[in-house]
C-alpha positions as CSV (number, residue, x, y, z in Angstrom):
1,M,0.0,-0.2,0.1
2,S,1.4,3.4,-1.1
3,A,1.2,6.4,1.2
4,E,0.5,8.1,-1.9
5,T,-3.3,8.5,-3.2
6,P,-4.0,9.1,-6.6
7,A,-6.0,12.3,-5.7
8,A,-3.2,13.8,-3.9
9,S,-1.2,13.3,-7.0
10,G,-3.8,14.6,-8.8
11,Q,-4.0,17.5,-7.1
12,F,-0.6,18.1,-6.6
13,D,0.3,18.2,-10.7
14,R,-2.8,20.5,-10.9
15,R,-1.6,23.1,-8.0
16,R,2.1,22.7,-9.8
17,S,0.6,23.6,-13.2
18,Q,-1.3,26.4,-11.8
19,F,1.9,27.9,-10.5
20,R,3.4,27.8,-13.4
21,A,1.1,29.4,-15.0
22,W,1.2,32.3,-12.2
23,R,4.9,32.4,-12.0
24,G,4.7,32.9,-16.1
25,T,2.9,35.8,-16.2
26,R,4.8,38.2,-14.1
27,P,8.5,38.9,-13.2
28,F,8.8,36.0,-11.0
29,W,12.5,35.7,-10.8
30,A,12.8,39.3,-10.7
31,G,10.9,39.3,-7.6
32,L,13.3,36.7,-6.3
33,F,16.0,38.1,-6.5
34,V,15.3,41.4,-5.6
35,M,14.0,39.9,-2.3
36,L,17.1,37.7,-1.9
37,G,19.7,41.1,-2.5
38,G,16.9,42.8,0.6
39,F,18.1,39.8,3.1
40,P,22.2,39.7,3.4
41,I,21.9,43.7,3.5
42,I,19.1,43.6,6.4
43,Y,21.0,40.7,8.3
44,F,25.0,41.4,8.4
45,P,25.1,44.9,9.4
46,Y,23.3,43.2,13.0
47,Y,25.3,39.9,12.5
48,H,28.0,39.5,15.0
49,L,30.9,38.0,13.5
50,K,33.2,35.5,15.6
51,L,36.8,34.8,14.5
52,G,38.4,32.6,17.0
53,H,38.0,34.5,20.3
54,L,37.6,38.1,18.6
55,T,33.6,39.5,17.9
56,L,33.1,41.8,15.0
57,A,30.0,43.7,15.2
58,M,28.8,45.1,12.5
59,S,26.9,47.4,13.7
60,T,26.8,50.7,13.4
61,T,24.7,54.1,12.7
62,A,24.5,52.5,9.1
63,G,21.8,50.2,11.1
64,A,19.1,51.9,10.0
65,G,19.8,52.7,6.3
66,S,20.7,48.9,6.1
67,L,16.9,48.0,7.3
68,I,15.7,50.4,5.4
69,I,16.9,49.3,2.0
70,G,16.5,46.0,2.7
71,V,12.6,45.9,3.9
72,L,12.4,48.4,0.5
73,L,13.7,45.6,-1.5
74,I,11.8,42.6,0.1
75,V,8.6,45.0,-0.3
76,L,9.9,46.2,-4.2
77,G,10.2,42.2,-4.8
78,F,6.5,41.2,-3.2
79,T,5.4,43.9,-5.8
80,L,7.0,42.5,-8.5
81,W,5.0,39.6,-8.3
82,F,1.8,40.8,-7.3
83,Q,1.7,44.4,-9.3
84,K,3.4,43.6,-12.2
85,H,2.4,46.7,-13.9
86,V,5.0,48.5,-12.1
87,R,7.9,46.2,-12.9
88,T,9.7,49.0,-14.8
89,F,9.6,51.4,-11.7
90,A,10.2,48.4,-9.1
91,G,13.2,47.6,-11.4
92,V,14.8,50.7,-11.0
93,A,14.0,51.7,-7.5
94,A,15.6,48.3,-7.2
95,I,18.6,49.0,-9.3
96,L,19.2,52.7,-6.9
97,L,18.5,50.6,-3.4
98,A,21.4,48.3,-4.7
99,L,23.5,50.7,-5.8
100,V,22.8,53.4,-2.5
101,S,23.6,50.0,-0.3
102,L,27.0,49.9,-1.6
103,P,28.1,52.5,0.7
104,V,25.7,53.2,3.0
105,S,25.3,49.0,4.3
106,N,28.7,47.2,4.6
107,F,29.5,47.0,0.7
108,G,25.9,45.8,0.2
109,G,25.5,43.1,2.4
110,F,28.9,42.0,1.8
111,I,28.7,42.5,-2.3
112,V,26.1,39.7,-2.0
113,G,22.7,41.8,-1.5
114,F,24.0,44.3,-4.1
115,L,24.1,41.8,-6.7
116,F,21.2,40.1,-6.0
117,A,19.3,43.3,-5.8
118,L,20.6,44.5,-8.9
119,V,20.7,41.2,-10.9
120,G,16.7,41.5,-9.9
121,G,15.9,44.6,-10.8
122,A,17.6,44.4,-14.2
123,L,15.9,41.3,-14.9
124,A,12.1,43.6,-13.5
125,V,13.2,45.9,-16.2
126,S,13.9,43.7,-19.1
127,W,10.8,41.7,-18.5
128,A,7.6,41.7,-21.2
129,P,4.9,40.1,-21.0
130,G,4.7,37.2,-23.4
131,D,1.6,36.2,-25.6
132,P,-1.3,34.5,-24.4
133,R,-0.7,30.2,-24.7
134,P,-4.0,29.6,-26.8
135,E,-5.8,26.8,-24.3
136,P,-7.1,23.5,-25.8
137,P,-10.8,22.7,-25.4
138,A,-11.9,21.1,-22.6
139,G,-12.3,17.5,-24.2
140,A,-10.0,17.8,-26.9
141,E,-6.9,15.0,-26.9
142,P,-4.2,14.8,-29.1
143,V,-4.7,11.3,-30.8
144,E,-1.7,9.2,-31.2
145,G,-0.1,8.6,-34.5
146,A,-2.3,11.7,-35.7
147,A,-0.5,14.3,-37.9
148,P,0.1,17.8,-35.3
149,E,-2.6,20.4,-36.8
150,A,-0.8,23.0,-38.4
151,A,-0.5,26.3,-36.7
152,P,-2.6,29.3,-37.9
153,L,-0.6,32.4,-40.1
154,S,0.3,35.9,-38.4
155,Y,-0.3,39.1,-40.1
156,Q,3.1,39.4,-41.1
157,D,3.3,35.4,-42.6
158,Q,0.3,36.0,-44.4
159,G,1.6,39.2,-46.4
160,V,-0.8,41.7,-44.6
161,V,0.8,44.7,-43.0
162,D,-0.8,45.6,-39.6
163,E,-0.7,49.7,-40.2
164,S,-1.0,50.3,-36.0
165,N,2.6,48.3,-35.7
166,D,3.9,49.8,-38.5
167,L,6.0,53.1,-37.0
168,S,9.0,53.4,-39.5
169,G,6.5,54.2,-42.6
170,T,8.3,52.2,-44.9
171,S,5.4,49.7,-45.5
172,P,4.9,48.2,-49.1
173,A,1.7,48.8,-48.8
174,N,2.2,52.8,-48.7
175,G,5.1,52.5,-52.0
176,A,7.7,53.9,-49.3
177,N,10.0,50.4,-50.2
178,G,12.7,51.2,-47.0
179,R,13.0,54.8,-48.4
180,H,12.0,57.8,-46.9
181,S,11.1,61.2,-48.2
182,A,13.3,64.4,-47.7
183,G,11.0,66.8,-48.4
């Protein structure tokens, strides 16, 4: 008798696919890196490092600044997860806070927190939402051995120029063919 029941396995697979779908619609890794950058920035100024019998206390007046920077980075990480439309602001703010953490909080949490926050901020700024994948019909199951269905052609593949996306003014439809008029 197995400890794993089929119902629990199906529920786990469903939850996992729901999480993957949620993660795919937002800058998940950017938020995670920004949050991971906040923890060393908070931790190291309040940590007492022991080297043999010698205790190094890092708590300084910069401890308050480290606490503020670290908490803001953690909040920005959650913001990236749950408010994806402010990703550019949150990414730029995370990069700026990472840069400010260098002089304020022990070289940005001994460079570890700085690098995590910097990479997370860059990922947040560069992230762009993808095209939603078309959902297959609920009852449609692919038949083994059957030929795959052809994907519908986009406007560019069909030779149709979408004027709303062409900002260059050089589409073959208006006769410019890549040449701009000078006057």
